[in-house]
N, C-alpha and C positions, 0 to 999 in steps of 0.2 A: 197382415205382415208382408212386406214387399218381398216378390220373387227374385232372388238373387240373379236370375238370367236377365231381367231389366236392367240391372246393373252393368252386367257383363255387354250387353247389347249397346247401351249408351257409351261405354268406353270404346266399343268397336267402332261407334259413329264418330266419335271425338278423334280417333286415331286415323281415320280416313280424311277427316278435316285438318289432320296435322296439327292438333291441339294438344298433344300428349308428348311428353319428355321422359325419356326412360332411362334408368342407369343412375346409380349413387351419386357419382359426382357431376353429373349434368342435373340431377334434379336438386342438389345444393346450391349449385350455381345459379338456377332459376329461382330458388328460394331467397338467397342472398340478394339478387338483383331486383327482386319484387315481382317478379313476372309469374310464379307460381302461385295460382289461386286454391289448389286442392292438392293434397299429396294423397295417394293411396299406396298403403307398406302392405305387403303380404304377411299373414299370418305366422308364414315359416321362416320370416328373417332371421338373421343371426341377432343375437343380444345386442353386440355391436352396432350393427346397422340400425336396429331399432332406437337405441339410445342416441346415436348420432343425429338421426332424422328428427326423433321426437325433440330433442333440444333445439334443433335449428328452427323447427315450424314454432315452437313455443317463443323462441328469441324473436323472429321475424313476424310472429303474428298471423302464421297460415294454418288453415284448418288441416288437419290430418286425421285418416282413418284406417283401421287394419282391417283389411277385408281380404278374404280368399287366399288360395295358396299360389306360389308363383307361377305354376303351371296354368292355371285358371286365368290370371291375369294376362300372361304372355299369349295364350290362345285367344283371349277376347280382343287383343289388339293385333293378331296375326303374325306374331312375332314368337321366337325362343321364350323360355321361361323368363319373367321379370319379376324382380323382387320389389321394385319401387317405381311408382308412375307419378308424374306432376300434371295437371291440367293446367293449360296457359289462358283458358278462355273463361271468361266469367259465367257466360250463360250455361256452358256444359257443367262447370264447377257447381253452379248453384243447383241445378236440377241432379246432379249426383251427389250432392251434400243432402238433400230432402231425401232422396232414395235411401242413402247408407244411414242416416239418421232412422228412419222408419224401420230400416231392417235391423237395426241394432237394438231399437227399441223393441220390436217384436221378438228379437232372440232373448232379450232380457226378460219378457213377460214370459217366454216360454220356459226358461230357466226357473223363474219364480212358481210357476205353477206345478213343475215337477217335483217339487219336495214334499 
């Protein structure tokens, strides 16, 4: 299973490279314009925000992952708490997608073995 620290470190690198957009309205704009490669939504986002971003990502065929808390996401990119992030770089998005898929797969395996 992937260590979540690797995911947070890569988010920090992407933020320093200025390849991350944060905030619900800005992320929706990036998704609509086709610039968003990957969207990360905190697991503690409101139901309304989750629904809105899930629908936008499905409509515009943008990969979306639910990961971490708003405080952890904000801390990873050196900001205050952030509910939603959009990566605008294909390279960062591809690597983060791999890590998130591996992390989520490991999480599902952990849940299956605990029953």
